[in-house]
MARKOL-620437 format. One record per residue: residue number from 0; residue in three letters; x, z negated, y of N, C-alpha, C in turn. Coordinates in pm, whole numbers, plus 32768, in hexadecimal, padded with zeros to 4 digits. Example, Ala and Ser with C-alpha at 12.3 -4.5 7.8 and 13.67 -1.06 7.14 Angstrom:
% MARKOL-620437
figu,marnu,n.u,n.w,n.v,ca.u,ca.w,ca.v,c.u,c.w,c.v
0,ALA,8527,7CF4,7DC7,84CE,7CF4,7E3E,8528,7CF4,7EB6
1,SER,8505,7D3C,7F1F,8557,7D36,7F96,850A,7CED,8003
% end
This chain:
% MARKOL-620437
figu,marnu,n.u,n.w,n.v,ca.u,ca.w,ca.v,c.u,c.w,c.v
0,MET,5D42,95C5,2D00,5D8C,954B,2D0A,5D71,950C,2D93
1,ARG,5D60,9489,2D96,5D4C,9440,2E14,5DD4,9413,2E49
2,ILE,5DF2,943F,2EC1,5E74,9423,2EFF,5E5F,93DE,2F85
3,LEU,5EA2,936D,2F97,5E9C,9322,3015,5F22,9330,305C
4,LEU,5F1F,9360,30D8,5F96,936A,312C,5F8A,9304,319C
5,ILE,5FF3,92B5,31AF,5FED,9245,320E,6051,9257,3280
6,ASN,6020,9243,32F9,6074,9239,3370,6079,91A5,3394
7,PRO,60E9,9161,3378,60EF,90D1,338D,60FB,90AA,3420
8,PRO,60E6,902A,343F,60F3,8FFD,34CA,6184,8FFE,34F9
9,TYR,6193,9002,357A,6215,8FFF,35BB,621A,8F84,3615
10,PRO,628C,8F3E,361B,6294,8EC9,3672,6289,8EED,3707
11,VAL,62B2,8F65,3728,62A9,8F95,37B2,6254,9013,37B0
12,CYS,61F0,9017,3802,6195,908A,3802,61C3,90F1,3869
13,GLU,61FB,9160,3838,6226,91CC,3891,61C6,9241,388B
14,SER,6183,9250,381C,612A,92C3,3809,60B4,9298,37B3
15,LEU,6040,92C3,37D9,5FC9,92A0,378C,5F93,931A,3742
16,THR,5FED,9366,3708,5FC4,93DD,36BD,5FF3,93D2,362D
17,MET,5FA8,9410,35D5,5FCF,9416,3549,604B,946F,353F
18,PRO,60B2,9445,34F4,6129,9499,34E5,6104,9523,34AE
19,LEU,6138,9588,34ED,611A,9612,34C8,613E,962F,3436
20,GLY,61AA,95F3,3406,61D2,9608,337B,6167,95DC,3318
21,LEU,6126,9569,3334,60BA,953C,32DB,6043,959B,32DF
22,LEU,6026,95CE,3355,5FB7,962D,3361,5FD4,96AF,3316
23,TYR,604F,96E2,3323,6075,975A,32D9,606C,9741,3242
24,LEU,60A3,96D1,3218,60A2,96B0,318A,6013,96A1,3157
25,GLY,5FBF,965C,31A2,5F33,964C,317C,5EEB,96D2,316D
26,ALA,5F05,972D,31CC,5EC6,97B2,31C6,5EF2,97FE,3149
27,ARG,5F73,97F9,312B,5FA5,9840,30B3,5F6C,9804,3033
28,LEU,5F61,9781,3030,5F29,973F,2FB9,5E95,9762,2FA7
29,GLU,5E4B,976A,3017,5DBD,9793,300F,5DB2,9823,2FE0
30,GLU,5E07,987B,3014,5E06,9907,2FE8,5E1C,9912,2F52
31,ALA,5E67,98B5,2F1B,5E85,98B7,2E8B,5E14,9878,2E39
32,GLY,5DA7,984F,2E7D,5D33,981C,2E35,5D2A,9784,2E2A
33,ASN,5D7E,973C,2E70,5D7C,96AA,2E6C,5D1E,9672,2ED5
34,GLN,5CF1,95F8,2EBD,5C9F,95B0,2F1E,5D00,9555,2F6C
35,VAL,5D11,956F,2FED,5D76,952A,303D,5D33,94CF,30A3
36,PHE,5D6A,9456,30AE,5D3C,93F4,3110,5DB3,93CE,3167
37,LEU,5DA0,93CD,31EA,5E09,93A5,3248,5DE4,931E,3282
38,GLU,5E3E,92C0,3278,5E28,9238,32AC,5E8C,9220,331D
39,ASP,5E5A,9222,3397,5EAF,920B,340D,5E9C,917B,3439
40,ILE,5F00,9128,3420,5EF4,909A,3442,5F5B,9071,34AC
41,GLN,5F7B,90CF,3506,5FDB,90B2,3570,5FB6,9038,35C2
42,LEU,5F37,902A,35E3,5F0B,8FBE,363B,5EC3,8F4E,35F1
43,CYS,5ECA,8F4F,356E,5E83,8EEB,351E,5EC8,8E63,3529
44,ARG,5E7B,8DFD,3544,5EB3,8D76,3551,5ED6,8D39,34C9
45,SER,5E92,8D62,3460,5EB0,8D2E,33D9,5EB8,8DA4,3378
46,PRO,5F27,8DEE,337C,5F33,8E69,332C,5F28,8E53,3295
47,VAL,5F5C,8DE5,3263,5F57,8DCE,31D3,5EC5,8DB8,31A7
48,SER,5E79,8D6D,31F6,5DEA,8D5B,31D6,5D9F,8DDE,31DB
49,GLN,5DC0,8E33,323C,5D7F,8EB6,3247,5D9E,8F0B,31CD
50,ILE,5E1B,8F0B,31A1,5E42,8F5A,312C,5DFD,8F25,30AE
51,LYS,5DF2,8EA3,30A2,5DAC,8E6A,302D,5D1C,8E9F,3026
52,GLN,5CD8,8EA0,3098,5C4E,8ED3,309C,5C49,8F68,307C
53,THR,5CA6,8FB3,30B4,5CAB,9043,309B,5CC4,9060,3007
54,LEU,5D1D,9015,2FC7,5D39,9029,2F39,5CBD,900F,2EE4
55,LYS,5C6F,8FA9,2F07,5BF4,8F8B,2EBE,5B8E,8FFC,2ECE
56,THR,5B87,9033,2F46,5B24,909B,2F63,5B4A,9121,2F25
57,ILE,5BC5,914A,2F37,5BF1,91D0,2F0F,5C23,91D5,2E7F
58,ARG,5C66,916D,2E52,5CA6,9168,2DCF,5D01,91E2,2DBA
59,PRO,5D66,91F1,2E0F,5DBB,9268,2E08,5E15,926B,2D8C
60,GLN,5E33,92E3,2D61,5E90,92F6,2CF2,5F1E,9308,2D25
61,VAL,5F2A,9335,2DA1,5FAC,9347,2DE1,5FA3,930A,2E6C
62,VAL,600A,92BF,2E93,6010,9284,2F19,6096,92A9,2F56
63,GLY,6090,92E8,2FCD,6109,930C,3015,610B,92C8,309C
64,ILE,6182,92A5,30C9,6191,9266,314C,620A,92A4,3192
65,THR,61FF,92B1,3215,626F,92E1,3264,62B0,9269,32A7
66,SER,632D,9277,32D1,6370,9206,330E,63E1,9235,3369
67,PHE,63F5,91EA,33D1,6469,91F8,3428,64B7,9175,341E
68,SER,652D,9170,3454,657C,90F4,3449,6534,907E,3488
69,ILE,64E9,9095,34F1,64A8,9029,353A,6438,8FE6,34EA
70,ASN,63FB,902E,348C,638E,8FF1,343F,63AB,8FEB,33A9
71,LEU,6428,8FF0,3386,6452,8FE7,32FA,641F,8F69,32B5
72,PRO,642A,8EF2,32F2,63FB,8E79,32AD,6365,8E79,3290
73,ILE,6312,8EA3,32EE,6281,8EA2,32D5,625A,8F10,3272
74,ALA,629E,8F82,3276,6283,8FEC,3214,62A3,8FB9,3187
75,SER,6311,8F70,317A,6337,8F36,30FA,62CD,8ED2,30CB
76,LYS,629F,8E7D,3124,6239,8E19,3101,61B7,8E5D,30D4
77,ILE,6192,8EC7,3119,6118,8F10,30F4,6125,8F4E,3069
78,LEU,6197,8F8E,304D,61A8,8FCB,2FC8,61B0,8F62,2F5A
79,GLN,61EB,8EEF,2F78,61EC,8E82,2F15,615D,8E55,2EF7
80,THR,610A,8E4E,2F5D,607E,8E2A,2F4A,6036,8E92,2EF5
81,VAL,6051,8F11,2F11,6015,8F7E,2EC2,603A,8F6F,2E2F
82,LYS,60B9,8F59,2E12,60E6,8F4F,2D86,60AE,8ED4,2D42
83,ARG,609C,8E66,2D8C,6065,8DED,2D53,5FD0,8DFE,2D31
84,LEU,5F85,8E40,2D8B,5EF5,8E4F,2D78,5ECF,8EC9,2D25
85,ASN,5F25,8F2E,2D23,5F09,8FA9,2CDB,5F89,8FD7,2C95
86,PRO,5FB4,8F8E,2C2E,6036,8FAB,2BEE,6041,9035,2BB0
87,ASP,5FD0,9075,2B91,5FD5,90FA,2B53,5FE4,916A,2BBB
88,ALA,5FD4,914A,2C3A,5FDF,91B1,2CA2,606F,91E2,2CAD
89,VAL,607E,9263,2CBD,6100,929D,2CDA,611B,9281,2D6E
90,THR,6190,9249,2D8D,61B0,9229,2E17,6220,9283,2E4A
91,VAL,620D,92B4,2EC4,626E,9310,2F02,628C,92DB,2F8E
92,TRP,630D,92D7,2FAE,6336,92A9,3033,6388,9319,3072
93,GLY,6361,9343,30EA,63A9,93B0,312D,63B7,9397,31C0
94,GLY,63F1,93F7,3203,6407,93EE,3292,6499,9401,32B5
95,PRO,64BA,93F7,3334,6542,940F,3361,65A7,93AC,3329
96,MET,6578,933C,32F4,65D2,92D7,32BE,6602,92F9,3231
97,PHE,65DB,936A,31FD,65F9,938A,3171,668B,9379,314A
98,PRO,66EE,93AD,3195,6779,939C,3167,67A1,9309,3155
99,LEU,6772,92B3,31AB,678F,9225,319D,6740,91E8,312A
100,MET,66C3,9211,311B,666C,91D6,30B5,669D,91F2,3028
101,THR,66E4,925E,3011,6716,9278,2F8A,6778,920B,2F60
102,ARG,67B6,91CA,2FC1,6817,9162,2FA2,67D8,90D7,2F9A
103,ILE,676E,90BF,2FE5,6739,9037,2FEC,66B1,9026,2FAA
104,SER,6671,9091,2F7E,65E7,9084,2F4C,65DF,902C,2ED0
105,SER,6645,9028,2E7D,663E,8FD3,2E06,663E,8F40,2E2D
106,ILE,6678,8F1F,2E9D,6679,8E95,2ECC,65F2,8E74,2F0C
107,ILE,65BC,8ED1,2F57,6542,8EB7,2FA3,64C5,8EBA,2F4C
108,ILE,64B7,8F1F,2EF8,643D,8F2F,2EA9,6461,8F50,2E18
109,PRO,6464,8EEC,2DC2,6486,8F07,2D37,6429,8F6A,2CF1
110,GLY,63A9,8F72,2D18,634B,8FCA,2CD5,6340,9056,2D0F
111,LEU,6391,9077,2D72,6389,90FB,2DB2,63AE,9167,2D4E
112,MET,635E,91D3,2D48,6373,923A,2CE5,63B6,92B8,2D1C
113,TRP,6392,92E1,2D96,63C3,935F,2DCD,63F0,934B,2E5D
114,LEU,644F,939B,2E86,6477,93A2,2F12,6464,9432,2F3F
115,SER,643E,9444,2FBC,6424,94C9,2FF0,6484,94E7,3061
116,GLY,64B3,9560,3067,650C,9589,30D2,64FA,961B,30F1
117,GLY,6545,964D,314F,653B,96DB,3172,64B2,96FD,31A6
118,ARG,647C,96A6,31FB,63F6,96B9,3236,638A,96C8,31CA
119,GLY,6396,9679,3160,6331,9678,30F7,6341,96E8,3092
120,ARG,63A9,973B,30A0,63B9,97AB,3044,6408,9783,2FC7
121,LYS,644B,9710,2FC9,649B,96E6,2F58,646E,965C,2F2B
122,LEU,6469,9648,2EA9,644C,95C5,2E71,64BB,95A1,2E10
123,TRP,64E4,9525,2E15,6549,94F5,2DBA,6510,9483,2D68
124,TRP,6519,948F,2CE3,64ED,9427,2C88,6551,93B6,2C91
125,ARG,6523,9340,2C8E,6577,92CC,2CA1,65BC,92A0,2C21
126,SER,65CC,92F4,2BC2,6605,92CD,2B41,6695,929B,2B4F
127,TRP,66DD,92C8,2BB7,6766,929B,2BC8,676C,9207,2BEC
128,ILE,66FD,91CE,2C18,66FA,9142,2C3F,66CA,90EC,2BCB
129,ASP,6668,911C,2B81,6630,90D0,2B11,6691,90CF,2A9F
% end
């Protein structure tokens, strides 16, 4: 399975490193036999355009994104773009914002399928929202 993991941009740049959680998750997914792609767009001036190009190139079956409160709006915009351009892709949104996202994800991204929490060890199907 082709899996794309995205580190979205931040309005304030405090760290220029890939989040460790995405790296751990990517390693576990590769160990399970998946083809994993990491897209770090922290410093990208046009993240939506970059994601559009990446989707055309990779054609992922699963797309995951991490988010903090500071980059929630751009993460939402990126996942909306993913669902518009690749409606069959399974979408997963995770990160420290998970407790809040369970309450607001239906408002932000109608097509979101899964939420991740517990450092990527738990997945919740969004059926309670649909």
